[in-house]
C-alpha positions in Angstrom: 0.0 0.0 0.0 1.4 3.4 -1.0 1.3 6.3 1.4 -1.4 8.0 -0.8 -3.6 4.9 -0.4 -2.9 4.6 3.3 -3.8 8.3 3.9 -7.0 7.9 1.9 -7.9 4.8 3.9 -7.3 6.6 7.1 -4.4 4.3 8.1 -1.4 6.6 8.0 -0.4 10.1 7.1 2.7 11.9 5.9 2.9 13.7 9.2 3.0 10.4 11.1 5.8 9.3 8.8 7.8 12.4 9.6 7.3 12.1 13.3 8.5 8.5 13.2 11.5 9.6 11.3 12.4 12.4 13.7 12.0 10.0 16.6 14.4 7.5 15.0 16.9 10.3 14.3 16.7 11.4 17.9 17.2 7.8 19.1 20.1 6.7 16.8 22.0 9.8 15.6 23.8 10.5 18.9 25.7 7.2 18.5 26.3 7.5 14.7 26.8 11.3 14.2 25.3 11.3 10.7 23.3 14.6 10.9 24.6 18.1 11.0 21.1 19.7 10.8 17.7 18.3 11.5 15.0 20.3 9.8 12.0 19.3 11.9 9.8 22.3 11.3 10.3 22.2 7.5 9.6 18.5 7.4 6.4 18.8 9.4 5.1 21.7 7.3 5.9 19.7 4.2 4.1 16.6 5.5 1.0 18.6 6.4 0.9 20.1 2.9 1.2 16.7 1.4 -1.6 15.3 3.6 -3.8 18.2 2.5 -3.1 17.5 -1.2 -3.9 13.8 -0.8 -7.0 14.7 1.1 -8.1 16.9 -1.8 -7.8 13.9 -4.1 -4.3 14.6 -5.6 -1.4 12.2 -5.9 1.8 14.3 -5.2 4.1 11.8 -6.9 6.0 8.5 -6.8 8.1 9.5 -3.7 5.2 10.8 -1.6 6.0 10.7 2.0 9.6 9.3 1.5 11.8 11.1 4.0 15.3 12.0 2.8 18.3 13.9 3.9 21.2 15.4 2.0 25.0 15.6 2.3 25.7 19.1 3.6 27.2 20.3 0.4 23.7 20.6 -1.1 22.1 24.1 -0.7 19.1 24.1 1.5 17.1 27.3 1.7 17.7 29.0 5.0 20.6 26.8 6.0 24.3 27.6 5.7 26.0 25.1 3.3 28.9 23.8 5.3 30.5 21.3 3.0 32.0 19.8 6.1 34.1 22.9 6.7 34.7 25.3 9.6 35.6 28.0 7.0 32.0 28.3 5.8 30.2 28.3 9.1 29.7 32.1 9.1 28.5 32.2 5.5 24.9 33.5 4.9 22.2 30.8 4.6 21.5 29.5 1.1 18.7 31.5 -0.6 17.2 28.5 -2.3 17.2 24.7 -2.5 19.6 22.9 -4.8 18.0 21.7 -8.1 18.2 18.0 -6.9 16.2 18.8 -3.7 13.5 20.6 -5.7 13.3 17.6 -8.0 12.8 15.1 -5.2 10.2 17.3 -3.5 8.3 17.7 -6.7 8.0 13.9 -6.6 6.5 14.0 -3.1 9.6 13.4 -0.9 10.2 15.2 2.4 13.5 16.7 3.4 14.4 16.1 7.0 18.0 17.2 7.4 21.6 17.6 6.3 24.4 15.1 6.7 28.0 14.9 7.8 30.9 14.5 5.3 34.6 14.8 4.8 35.6 18.4 4.6 35.0 19.7 1.0 34.3 16.1 0.0 38.1 15.3 0.2 38.3 12.0 1.9 37.1 8.4 2.1 36.3 8.0 5.9 34.2 10.9 7.1 36.5 11.5 10.0 35.7 15.2 10.2 37.9 17.2 12.6 35.3 20.0 12.8 32.0 18.0 13.2 33.2 14.6 14.4 33.5 11.3 12.8 30.5 9.5 11.4 30.5 5.9 12.8 29.6 2.8 10.9 26.2 1.6 12.1 27.3 -2.1 12.0 30.4 -1.4 14.2 30.8 1.9 15.9 34.6 1.5 16.0 34.8 1.6 12.2 34.4 4.3 9.6 31.2 4.7 7.6 33.3 5.4 4.5 33.4 8.8 2.8 33.1 11.4 1.8 29.3 10.8 2.0 29.6 8.8 5.2 26.7 10.6 6.9 24.4 9.8 3.9 25.2 6.1 3.9 25.1 5.7 7.7 21.7 7.5 8.0 20.2 5.0 5.5 21.9 2.0 7.0 20.6 2.6 10.5 17.1 3.3 9.2 16.9 6.9 10.1 15.9 7.7 6.5 15.3 5.4 3.5 16.9 7.8 1.0 19.8 10.2 1.0 21.4 12.5 -1.6 25.2 12.4 -1.9 28.0 13.4 -4.3 30.7 11.3 -5.9 34.0 12.6 -7.1 36.2 9.6 -6.7 33.8 7.2 -5.0 32.1 9.2 -2.4 28.7 7.6 -3.0 30.0 4.1 -3.6 32.6 3.7 -0.9 30.3 4.6 2.0 27.3 2.7 0.5 29.5 -0.4 0.4 31.0 0.2 3.8 27.5 0.5 5.3 25.7 -2.1 3.2 23.2 -0.1 1.2 22.5 0.7 -2.4 24.4 3.6 -4.1 24.3 5.0 -7.6 26.8 7.2 -9.4 25.2 8.0 -12.8 27.0 9.0 -16.0 28.9 12.2 -15.6 26.7 15.1 -16.5 23.4 13.2 -16.3 22.1 14.9 -13.1 22.4 18.6 -12.4 24.8 19.6 -9.7 23.4 23.2 -9.5 23.3 24.3 -5.9 26.1 22.0 -4.7 29.6 22.8 -3.5 32.0 21.3 -6.0 35.2 19.4 -5.2 36.7 18.8 -8.7 34.4 20.1 -11.4 35.4 17.7 -14.1 34.8 14.7 -11.9 31.8 15.6 -9.6 28.6 13.7 -9.8 25.5 13.6 -7.6 23.3 10.6 -6.9 21.1 8.7 -4.5 21.9 6.3 -1.6 18.9 4.1 -0.5 17.8 1.2 1.5 15.9 -0.3 -1.3 16.6 -0.6 -5.1 13.1 0.6 -6.0 13.5 3.7 -3.9 16.9 4.3 -5.4 15.6 4.1 -8.9 12.5 6.2 -8.2 14.8 8.9 -6.8 17.1 8.6 -9.8 14.2 9.1 -12.2 13.0 12.1 -10.2 16.4 13.7 -10.1 16.6 13.8 -13.9 15.7 17.0 -15.8 17.3 19.6 -17.9 18.9 22.4 -15.9 20.7 25.4 -17.6 22.4 26.2 -14.3 24.8 23.3 -14.6 26.9 23.8 -17.7 28.3 20.3 -17.4 24.9 18.7 -17.7 24.3 16.7 -20.9 21.3 14.5 -21.9 21.6 10.9 -23.1 21.4 10.2 -26.8 18.0 9.2 -28.2 17.2 5.6 -29.3 19.2 3.6 -26.7 18.2 0.0 -27.3 17.2 -2.5 -24.7 19.7 -5.3 -24.7 18.6 -8.8 -23.6 20.2 -10.9 -22.3 22.8 -8.8 -20.6 26.5 -9.6 -21.3 28.2 -9.6 -17.9 31.9 -10.0 -17.1 34.1 -9.9 -14.0 37.1 -7.7 -13.8 40.4 -9.5 -13.8 44.1 -8.6 -13.6 45.1 -5.6 -11.6 41.7 -5.3 -9.9 42.7 -8.0 -7.4 46.3 -7.0 -6.7 45.4 -5.1 -3.5 42.3 -6.6 -2.0 41.5 -9.2 0.6 40.0 -12.6 0.3 36.5 -11.3 1.3 36.5 -8.9 -1.6 37.5 -11.6 -4.0 34.9 -14.1 -2.6 32.1 -11.4 -2.7 32.8 -10.6 -6.4 32.9 -14.3 -7.3 29.6 -14.9 -5.4 27.9 -12.2 -7.4 29.3 -13.5 -10.7 28.0 -17.0 -10.0 24.6 -15.6 -9.1 24.5 -13.7 -12.4 25.6 -16.8 -14.3 28.7 -15.1 -15.6 32.0 -16.8 -16.3 33.5 -14.2 -18.6 36.6 -12.3 -17.4 37.7 -8.8 -18.6 41.1 -7.2 -18.2 41.2 -3.4 -18.3 44.7 -2.3 -19.3 45.9 1.0 -18.0 43.7 1.1 -15.0 46.6 1.9 -12.7 47.3 5.0 -14.8 43.7 5.9 -14.6 43.7 5.7 -10.8 46.9 7.9 -10.7 45.4 10.5 -13.1 42.2 10.7 -10.9 44.3 11.4 -7.8 46.4 14.1 -9.5 43.5 15.9 -11.3 41.2 16.0 -8.3 43.9 17.4 -6.0 44.8 20.1 -8.5 41.2 21.0 -9.3 40.1 20.9 -5.6 43.0 23.1 -4.5 42.2 25.6 -7.2 38.7 26.1 -5.9 40.0 26.8 -2.4 43.2 28.6 -3.2 42.2 31.9 -1.7 41.3 30.3 1.6 44.5 28.3 1.6 46.4 31.5 1.4 44.2 33.4 3.8 43.4 30.9 6.6 45.3 27.6 6.2 44.9 26.7 9.9 41.1 26.7 9.5 41.2 23.6 7.2 41.2 20.1 8.5 45.0 19.3 8.5 44.6 16.3 6.1 42.5 18.3 3.7 44.9 21.2 3.8 47.8 19.0 3.1 46.1 17.4 0.1 45.1 20.8 -1.3 48.6 22.3 -0.8 50.0 19.3 -2.7 47.6 20.1 -5.5 48.3 23.8 -5.4 52.1 23.2 -5.7 51.9 20.8 -8.6 53.2 22.2 -11.9 50.9 22.7 -14.9 52.9 20.0 -16.7 51.7 17.5 -14.1 48.1 18.4 -14.6 48.4 18.2 -18.4 50.2 14.8 -18.2 47.4 13.5 -15.9 44.8 14.7 -18.4 46.6 12.8 -21.2 46.6 9.7 -19.0 43.0 10.1 -18.3 42.1 10.3 -22.0 44.2 7.2 -22.8 42.6 5.3 -19.9 39.1 6.2 -21.2 39.9 5.0 -24.7 41.3 1.7 -23.5 38.5 1.2 -21.0 35.7 1.8 -23.6 37.4 -0.5 -26.1 37.6 -3.3 -23.5 34.1 -2.7 -22.3 32.7 -3.1 -25.8 32.9 -6.9 -25.0 30.3 -6.6 -22.2 27.3 -4.6 -21.0 28.0 -4.8 -17.2 31.3 -5.2 -15.4 31.5 -6.7 -11.9 34.3 -5.4 -9.6 34.8 -5.4 -5.9 33.3 -2.3 -4.3 36.0 -2.1 -1.6 39.4 -3.7 -1.3 38.7 -4.6 2.4 36.1 -4.1 5.1 35.5 -0.6 6.6 38.7 0.1 8.6 38.8 1.2 12.2 38.4 4.9 12.9 41.8 6.5 13.0 43.5 3.7 11.1 46.4 4.9 9.0 48.0 1.6 8.0 46.9 -1.9 7.3 48.4 -5.0 5.6 46.4 -6.4 2.6 47.6 -9.2 0.4 51.0 -8.8 1.8 51.2 -5.1 1.1 51.1 -2.1 3.6 48.4 0.3 2.6 46.9 3.6 3.8 43.2 2.8 4.0 42.3 6.5 3.6 43.7 6.3 0.0 43.2 2.6 -0.8 39.4 2.6 -0.1 38.8 4.3 -3.5 41.0 2.1 -5.7 38.1 0.4 -7.4 35.8 3.5 -7.7 38.2 6.2 -8.7 39.1 4.9 -12.2 35.5 4.9 -13.3 34.7 8.4 -11.9 37.7 9.6 -13.8 36.1 8.7 -17.1 32.4 9.4 -16.1 31.0 5.8 -16.4 27.8 5.0 -14.5 28.4 2.7 -11.5 26.3 1.2 -8.8 27.1 -0.4 -5.4 24.9 -3.5 -4.7 25.1 -4.9 -1.1 24.9 -8.6 -0.7 22.2 -10.0 1.5 22.9 -12.1 4.6 24.5 -11.2 7.9 28.3 -11.2 8.1 30.7 -9.5 10.5 30.5 -6.4 8.2 28.5 -5.7 5.0 29.7 -7.1 1.7 29.1 -5.3 -1.6 30.1 -5.3 -5.3 30.3 -2.5 -7.8 28.6 -2.8 -11.2 29.9 -0.6 -14.1 28.2 0.1 -17.4 28.6 2.1 -20.6 27.8 5.8 -20.6 24.0 6.4 -20.2 23.3 2.7 -19.5 22.1 3.0 -15.9 19.3 0.7 -17.0 21.8 -2.1 -17.4 23.0 -1.5 -13.8 19.4 -1.8 -12.5 18.8 -4.9 -14.6 21.8 -6.7 -13.2 21.0 -5.6 -9.7 17.4 -6.8 -10.1 18.7 -10.3 -11.0 20.7 -10.4 -7.8 17.8 -9.2 -5.7 15.3 -11.6 -7.3 17.7 -14.5 -6.6 18.1 -13.5 -3.0 21.7 -12.6 -3.3 21.4 -8.8 -2.9 19.8 -6.7 -0.3 20.5 -3.8 2.0 21.9 -4.4 5.5 19.6 -2.1 7.4 19.7 -2.3 11.2 16.4 -2.9 13.0 
């Protein structure tokens, strides 16, 4: 029964849904630290307006009554956009909502708050020195992933069924995998970023994180729409065919050089469930990863250059050091990274011509302990704050759509895979995810 049907039958209301949501936030957020702002009055007013519309015989949309929260780099009218920083705390409130928020509310959703993140989206662990670390709902001693850790944790603990996030190098997919929920990074340019604080303009995407694949896809559909305020936005070509059956392959080669046995087994389990035995090597992926690291640091530092000069001590030390490294890099380094990026894209697209969907690990290892700076994986010593994005960064670098699908069943920590498709073929990601869900392999790990 939909909320519209429940309201008309006198069994529920949007206001009751909001009150339940606010109670759950009050109960669980002190231990998780996912929210930076709870917008109780706005949510209640919105719910009352929806109930009135339903009572008048209207259907407000496919997301009616779905409560959602947003990473705090999305503009929310009347709220100062923090982007996880101390520097922006005294900025004036945003005058209007980001395009993405307006799209979700036009489909009937209800905004209830803003969520914690790594400062300026630069990080994979949401260990924010200004607003505290967001903790993984499945083990409070571990990171929730980042930079959208608040978004994934809020969904995984059941505070909201839907959250908006951004993804530069994996900031939707890394926390979604770490927390055991669904996360989608669409094709670069498909969804408008207007009204969001950018990290690296030529990499940044927005997308949904959700407890349920149907909610994820309904949100993705609602988020689409032409927006002249984002010059990077582009629309898919007409006439995309529906391919059946899907050709599915598993990544091979360098993908498994730096990951643990759990990541390998999880990927193999998904491939078996999808009936796929094909393997696909992607030459040049190491260069793609390196190019992503260099370009994001340089583009990110350029956005914040004035503040780096004016108030370096106001940055999180780790963010400051990353941006300073980017600011000091010579132009020749940036140009070389862009050449490597183009070469990697050409090679990746040629290789992917053999398949419709590629299966990869989502993470190289389980969510690390908070504060962890070194761990041994496959006989190699890694910094988890960098290594967490090794499977996500190369695909952000070239703008391919990718989705994290959590595997069902309880384990010590959530397990997840990443699915990657051709540009504009988000439908292939959903089709593959749907097979895994229908076969009982995939499902979000939501705490009761």
